[in-house]
C-alpha positions in Angstrom: 78.4 27.9 -59.4 78.2 24.2 -58.4 77.7 25.3 -54.7 74.8 27.5 -55.7 73.2 24.9 -57.6 73.6 22.5 -54.5 72.1 25.0 -52.2 69.1 25.5 -54.6 68.4 21.9 -54.8 68.7 21.2 -51.1 66.2 24.3 -50.6 63.7 22.6 -53.2 63.9 19.4 -51.4 63.3 21.1 -48.0 60.4 23.0 -49.3 58.9 19.7 -51.0 59.2 18.0 -47.6 57.5 20.8 -45.7 54.6 21.1 -48.2 54.3 17.4 -47.9 54.1 17.5 -44.3 51.5 20.4 -44.4 49.4 18.3 -46.9 49.7 15.3 -44.7 48.6 17.2 -41.6 45.7 18.8 -43.6 44.4 15.3 -44.7 44.6 13.6 -41.4 43.1 16.5 -39.4 40.3 17.7 -41.9 39.6 14.8 -44.2 40.4 11.4 -42.5 39.2 12.6 -38.9 35.6 13.4 -39.9 35.3 10.2 -41.8 36.4 8.3 -38.7 34.0 10.2 -36.6 31.1 9.5 -39.2 32.0 5.9 -38.9 31.8 5.6 -35.2 28.8 7.8 -34.8 26.1 4.8 -35.4 27.9 2.9 -32.6 27.4 5.5 -30.1 23.8 6.1 -31.5 23.0 2.4 -31.0 24.7 2.6 -27.5 22.4 5.6 -26.5 19.3 3.7 -27.8 20.3 0.8 -25.6 20.7 3.0 -22.6 17.4 4.8 -23.3 15.6 1.1 -23.4 17.4 0.3 -20.0 16.2 3.5 -18.4 12.7 3.0 -19.7 12.8 -0.8 -18.1 14.3 0.4 -15.0 11.6 3.2 -14.6 8.6 0.4 -15.1 10.4 -1.6 -12.3 10.7 1.5 -10.0 7.1 2.6 -10.4 5.8 -1.2 -10.2 4.4 -3.3 -12.8 1.2 -3.9 -10.8 0.2 -0.2 -11.1 -2.2 0.9 -13.8 -4.5 3.8 -14.4 -6.7 1.7 -16.5 -7.8 -0.6 -13.8 -11.4 -0.3 -12.8 -12.2 1.0 -9.5 -12.1 -1.7 -6.6 -15.5 -2.6 -5.6 -15.7 -4.2 -1.9 -18.0 -6.9 -0.7 -20.2 -5.8 2.4 -17.9 -8.1 4.5 -14.7 -6.6 3.0 -16.2 -3.0 3.5 -16.9 -3.7 7.2 -13.2 -4.9 7.5 -12.0 -1.9 5.7 -13.8 0.6 7.9 -13.0 -1.5 11.2 -9.5 -1.4 10.2 -9.4 2.2 9.5 -11.2 3.3 12.7 -9.3 1.1 14.9 -5.8 1.8 13.8 -5.7 5.4 14.9 -7.9 7.5 17.0 -7.3 10.4 14.7 -8.9 8.3 11.8 -12.2 9.8 11.1 -14.7 9.2 8.1 -15.4 12.5 6.4 -18.9 13.8 7.0 -19.3 14.0 3.1 -19.7 10.4 3.0 -23.1 8.9 2.5 -23.4 5.9 4.9 -26.4 4.4 2.9 -24.0 3.8 0.0 -20.8 1.8 -0.1 -18.0 3.7 0.8 -15.0 4.6 -1.5 -12.3 2.2 -0.8 -9.6 4.7 -1.3 -10.8 6.6 1.8 -10.3 3.8 4.1 -7.4 1.6 2.5 -3.7 2.5 2.7 -2.8 1.0 -0.7 -3.6 1.8 -4.4 -7.1 0.6 -5.0 -6.5 0.7 -8.7 -3.4 -1.8 -8.5 -3.6 -4.9 -10.3 -3.0 -6.6 -6.8 -5.6 -4.8 -5.1 -8.0 -7.6 -4.5 -5.1 -9.7 -3.0 -4.1 -6.8 -0.7 -7.8 -6.6 0.6 -7.9 -10.4 1.3 -4.6 -10.0 3.3 -5.9 -6.8 5.1 -9.3 -8.6 6.0 -7.4 -11.7 7.4 -4.8 -9.6 9.3 -7.5 -7.5 10.9 -9.6 -10.2 12.4 -6.4 -12.1 13.5 -5.5 -9.0 15.5 -8.9 -8.3 16.5 -10.9 -11.5 16.9 -13.4 -9.7 19.4 -14.4 -6.1 18.2 -17.2 -4.4 19.9 -18.8 -1.2 18.5 -20.7 0.2 21.7 -22.1 3.4 23.1 -20.3 4.9 26.0 -23.5 5.8 27.9 -25.5 2.5 27.3 -26.5 -0.1 29.9 -26.5 -2.8 27.2 -23.0 -1.8 26.1 -21.8 -1.9 29.6 -23.3 -5.4 30.1 -21.5 -6.8 27.0 -18.2 -5.2 28.1 -18.5 -6.7 31.4 -19.0 -10.2 29.9 -16.0 -9.7 27.7 -13.8 -8.4 30.5 -14.7 -11.5 32.8 -13.3 -13.9 30.1 -9.8 -12.3 30.6 -9.2 -12.6 26.7 -6.0 -12.4 24.7 -5.8 -10.6 22.3 -7.8 -8.2 24.5 -11.3 -7.1 23.0 -11.2 -4.1 20.8 -13.8 -1.6 21.8 -14.9 1.5 20.0 -17.3 3.8 21.7 -19.1 5.2 18.5 -21.3 7.8 20.1 -18.4 9.7 21.3 -16.4 9.9 18.1 -16.6 13.0 15.6 -17.9 10.5 12.8 -20.6 9.1 14.8 -23.4 10.3 12.4 -21.8 8.8 9.6 -20.2 5.7 11.2 -23.3 4.4 13.1 -25.6 4.2 10.3 -22.8 2.5 8.1 -22.2 -0.2 10.8 -26.0 -0.8 11.0 -26.1 -1.2 7.2 -23.1 -3.6 7.0 -24.1 -5.7 10.0 -28.0 -5.7 9.4 -28.4 -4.7 13.0 -31.1 -2.3 14.3 -28.9 -0.4 17.0 -25.6 -0.2 18.7 -23.9 -2.1 20.4 -22.7 -4.5 17.7 -20.3 -7.4 18.7 -18.1 -8.9 16.0 -16.5 -12.1 16.6 -14.2 -13.3 13.8 -15.6 -10.4 11.8 -19.2 -11.5 11.9 -22.0 -10.1 14.2 -23.2 -12.5 16.7 -26.8 -10.8 16.8 -28.8 -8.8 19.2 -28.5 -8.5 23.0 -31.0 -11.3 23.5 -28.9 -13.5 21.2 -25.9 -12.6 23.0 -27.4 -13.4 26.6 -28.5 -16.7 25.2 -25.0 -17.5 24.0 -23.4 -16.4 27.2 -25.7 -18.8 29.2 -25.0 -21.8 27.0 -21.4 -21.1 26.5 -21.7 -20.6 22.9 -20.2 -17.2 22.9 -17.0 -18.2 24.6 -16.6 -21.0 22.3 -17.2 -18.8 19.2 -14.5 -16.4 20.5 -12.1 -19.2 21.0 -12.6 -20.4 17.5 -11.9 -16.9 16.3 -8.7 -17.0 17.8 -8.9 -15.5 21.3 -7.8 -17.4 24.3 -8.9 -17.2 28.0 -6.1 -16.4 30.2 -6.4 -17.8 33.7 -6.0 -15.2 36.4 -3.2 -15.9 38.9 -4.4 -16.6 42.4 -2.7 -14.3 44.9 -0.7 -16.5 47.4 -1.5 -16.0 51.1 1.2 -14.8 53.1 
């Protein structure tokens, strides 16, 4: 009998230990773990918000702080418009002003400028473009291919042996001649082509140009605009 009682006591002890382990496991996995998860959730949420704010800031930097759809359209002065059009047509032969453009009105800057004209830095970029254009092209001639007056001015410029060389655009053979010619006349207050620009400014009519050639004033203006006369090397006699 004593042996049986001992075995029963051991069985009850083992059962109690087993039940205790089951209860403890249930408490850890089904009660304590969700509580821990709930406690750590705010930390993860706060971290997610921080990540979202960083993403927004990075997106703002990537798109550029200077872009704004609320900026008013850029308005060019006649001098800036002349520079923008000249830069456009002289950059690539394929650059043509659309026939839908009214040459009597200021051109839409977005048609001839390569940057966003609604940017808060658009005015600065225009100023840089103007300076760069006339530095690269201190002498620019809008001419007519089949014109004795144009040929006369070209001969004068070629005789100066300038560097940078004069930029010459024969308007009458371009596809956009009907738009470009009246636009140039409006912007330079000229009555007809050719139009000679030195440092971005028209030097006047053919009569004015002839007088300046005789007095040497044309060459002086060209030099002040940044072009230099390169002396031709004399051929050595054998």
